[in-house]
N, C-alpha and C positions, 0 to 999 in steps of 0.2 A: 539528571539525565539532559543532554543537549538535543537540539532539534534533529541533527543529523542521525543520532542513535535512535531516536523515537521514529523517524520515518523508515529507517531499516528494520526496526522491530515491527512497526505495523505492516510493511510489506510482507515479512516473513510470517506473521501471524495470518494475514489474508490468504497467503498461498496455502498454508497448512489447513485453513478452513475450507478452501476450495477443494483440496484433496480429500477432506472428510466428506464434503458435499457429494463428491464423485462416488466415493465408496458407499455411503449409506443412503443417498437420496437419489441423485440422478447425475448422468453425464453432463447435463447442462451446467453443472457446477464449474466446469472448465471455462466458462465465460468469465467467471470472477478471475481466474488466473490471467485470461487474456486482458481483462480490463486493468489488473495491476500492472502487467508487463507493459502494455501501451502507455499508461501513465507514467511509469518510470522512464520510458524512451523519450516521451514528449518532454518530461522535465529536465532530461539531459540536454535537450536543444533549446528549450525556451527559458531555462533557469527559474521556472515557476511551477510549484507543486501545490495543489490545494491542501494537502496534509501540513506542509510547512506553515502556511497561513493560519491553519487552526491551532497548530502546536504553539506558535508564537502568541497567539490570543490567550492561550491557556497559561502563558507565562514561562515557557521553556526558552532558554537562551540559545542564541545562534552562534 
């Protein structure tokens, strides 16, 4: 798996997790969705994403 696919996979998992939190725990789970969205938006402008740095350290290729 490449870094780009891993980032998309992580974002999708985090969004599904936030939906589960909203359904079974609290509406405050939407904050996770907001965080993921803001991170994706900022990474599109800054070309830097913390997840990319982590995945590269784990050995995934860009």
